[in-house]
N, C-alpha and C positions, 0 to 999 in steps of 0.2 A: 602788657606785652604787645598789644596791637600797635603796629608801627605806622600804619597808614593814617592815623590821626595826626601824625607829625608832618609827614611828607607824602603826597599822593602817589609818588612813584616807588615808595619803599616796599620791600618784600614783607609780606604779611607777618611772618613769624620771626623776623629779625629782632634782636633785643632793642628795646626802646632807647633812643639816644646814642646808638652805636656811632663810631667815629666816621664811618662811610657816609651816613646820612647827615651828620653834623658838620663834617669838615672837608670831605673830599670834593674836588672840583666837580661840577655837574656833569661834564663830559665823561669823567672817569667812573661815575657811580655805577652805571649798568655793568661795566666790565668787572669792577671790584665785587659787585653783588653776584655776578656769574661765578666768580671764584670763591664765593662765600666769605669774603673778607669782612663782611658785616656780621658774621657769626664765627668768631675765632675758636670756638670749642673744638671744631674738627681739626684745626691745625694743632692744637694742644694734644689731642688724642693720637695724632700721627707722630708728633714729636716725642712724647713721653717715653714710648718704648725705645726710641733711639737713645735717649739719655739713660734709660735702664741698661742698655747694651754697653754704653761707655763705662758705667759704674761697675758692672759685672766684669768687664775686661780689665779695669784697673784693679779690682780685687784679685783677679787671677794672675795678672802679669805685671802689676805695679803701674803707677801713674807716669804719664809722659807729658811734656810740654805741648806736644801736638794735639793732645786731648782737648785743649781749649779751642783749637780750630775745628776739630770734629764736632764739638758741641755747638759752635756757632754755625758751621756749615749745615748741620742737621736742622737747626732752627730756620735758616733761610730756605733750605731745601724742603722742609715740611710745609712752609707757607706756600712756596711756589708749586710744589707737586700736589698738595692738597687742592690748590686752585685749579691745576690741570685736571685732576681727577674729577672735581665737581663740574668742570666745564664739559668733560666727556660724559659724565652722568646725565647732565641736563640736555646734551645733544641727543642721547639715546632715549631719554625719558620725556622729551618735550610734549608728546601727545598725551602721555599719562598725566604729566604735571598739569596740563590744561583742564583735566577733569577733576582735580582734587582741590578743595577749597584752600588748603594751606599752601599749595605750591603754584597755583595759577598766576600769582603775581610775580613769579620769577622772570628774569629778563627775556628768556627765549619764548615761553608761552604768552607773555604779555606783549611781545613785539618790540621791546626796547632794543634788542639785538637781533640781527639776522643770523640765519644758519651759517652762511659763509663767514660772517664776522666771528662767530663762535669757533669755527674751525681754525681760523687764523690766530685767534687768541690762544687756543689750545696749543698750537705749534710754538708760538712765542714763549709760553710758559715752559713747555717741554725742553726747548733749547736752553733756557736759563737754568733749568734743573740739571741738564747735562753738564753745563759748565761747572757747576758746583760739584757734581759727582766726580768729575775728572781729577779733582784735587785730593781724593781720598784713598788712592792706591788701587792696585790691580784687582785684588779680591773683592773689595767693596764695589768697584766699578761693575764687575760681573754680577754681583748681587743686585745692584741697581737695575741692570739690564733685565735680569730674570724677573724682577718685580713687575715689569711692564705687562706681562701676560696676565697677572692677577688683577691689575688695574683695569685692563681691557675687558676682562670677563665679568667683573662684579656687577655693572649696571644691568646685565641680562639675567643675573641669577634669580631675581624675584619672578621671572617669567617661567622658570622650569623647576624650581625647588622651593620647598617650604623653609629652607635654611639659608637664605641669602646672607644672613649675619655671619655665617662661617666664611663666606667668600670675602666679606668686608674685613673680617678678622685676619684672614690670610694676608691681605694686602696692607692693612693698617699697622700690623705688628712686625712686618718684615724688617723694619728699621732696627729692631733690637739685634738682629743678626748682621745687618749692614754696618751699623756703628761698631759692633764688636769686631767685625772684620777690618774696619778702618784702623782700629787700634792694634789688633793682634795679627793682621794679615792672614787670618784663618777664622773659621767658625767652629768653636768648641761646643761640646754637648750642653754646657750651661746656657749658651745663647739659644740653642735649638729648643731646649725645654722651656726657656723663658718665652720664646715665640708661641709655643703651644699654650702657655699660661695666658699670654696676651690675647690669643684667639678666644679662649674661654671668657676672659674679661669683656671682650667686644660683644660676644653673644649676650652677656649680662646687660651691658649698658645700652646696646642698640635695640634689644627687645623692649626695654623700658621706653626708649624713644619711639619705636614703631607702634606702640599702643595709641599714640596720638592719631594715627591714620588708619587704625584697624577697620573702622566702619567704611570709610571711603575705599580702602583696599579691597574689602569684600565685594563692594559694588562693581568694581572694575576688574576684579580677578587677579589682583596682585598678591603674591604669596609673601608671608613673613612668619618668623617665629612668634610674633605677637598674636597672630591669628591662629597659629598652630597650637600654642599653649593655652590661649584663652584665659579663662578664670583660674587656671592652674598655674599661671605665670609666677606668682610669688613663691610657690613651693619649688617649682622647677628652677627658677633663677637662684634660689638658695643653694641648690645643688651645684650650679655653675660657679657661684661665688666660692664655695668650698673647693671645687676643682681648681679654680684660678689660684687660690692661696696655696694649695698643696703643690701645684706645678712650680710656682714661683719659689716656694721653699726648697724644692729639689734643686732648682737652678742656682739659688744662693749657696746651698750646701756644696755644690760642685765647684764653686768659685774659690773656696778654701781659705779666705783670709778675712779677719775682722767680722766674723759671722754674727756675733751678738749685736753689733751696730746695725747690720743689714736686717737681721730678724726683728729688731725694734721697729724699723721702718715698715716691714711687712705686717707687723701687728697693727700699726696705725692704719695701713691700707685695708686690712681685714675689718677693722672696727668701722671704717667708713662704709664699706659694702654692707655691713650689718645695719648701720644707720639708714642707708638707702632702702633696704628691704623692709625696715620697720615702717617707713613712710609711704612705700609704694602701694598705689591703688590703680589697677589697670584702667579703670574708667575715669580717672581724673587727669585729663590731658595737660593742664598747667603744671600739676605736680610732677608728671612724667618728664616734662621738658626740664623742669628745675633739677630733678634728680640726675637726669642725663648729663646736664652741664656740670654738675658737681663732681663728675668723675675726673675732671681736671685736677681738683684738689687731692683726690685719692691717689692719682698717679704721681703727683708732685711729692706727696709724703714719701712714697717709696723711692722715687728718684733721688730726693735729697739725702736720705739715709744711705743709699747705695753709693752716692758720690762721697759722702763722709767716710764710709767704710773703705772705699778705694783709695782715698787720699791719706788715711790714717796710718 
């Protein structure tokens, strides 16, 4: 996994052989790394709740041709706004990142990008995201505007609460309601309950991820659920896995059409979470990272079956 054996300027924990290090022009690499384009898992985890929202809306209200654009717009928007969020996170965390072995090679603490340049890059990504958002209808636009407050607060959460993963979940799963609103021009209870389920899922996977940094976080005083749960993490995360599945089951039930197909996807999603729990060891950083990344597959399983249920 160590990427610096391939390219001296690479970020330490980026996947080996990622497309940014291998194919992007040299001048663009620091900017793409600042946006985490070399680590696409974050884009997937932001996008998948959006696709869940489209599936739930199609189940409740029937499919529309416009859903194809919503799905594509969400994909583009997730890439751009995840990049903007990561840029903002790195701006606020640049001093902390310089003290943590896993993050000190990022573009800001390593000096590859200036603070002024990072702010300009943040603005450019935000404007592009706004252009995409404006195509999705009035209710979705307002949902997007409201999400900015969550994005702005998240990087500071680990300074004042042991539960920064909740704030990440609030922001990362907002797309389930935004995409639902883009289809239905309103947010029904199914989308809201799915948002709550997504928050629980985020606590699950991001606690696994945070165990990589638990020792460094303790030294510099950064709070996280990984530090809070400690050795009890497997047992507590099992509870969050159950809560996630229950909330998503309620959301599916409220959508009212082709429920057996949707519940088959939820069963596959639940099985994937169980598999993660079986392999999860809080003190094994490499395994934690692998399990965290595997949540893309868990979310895709559910998203695929929701799409089939919505189209059937």
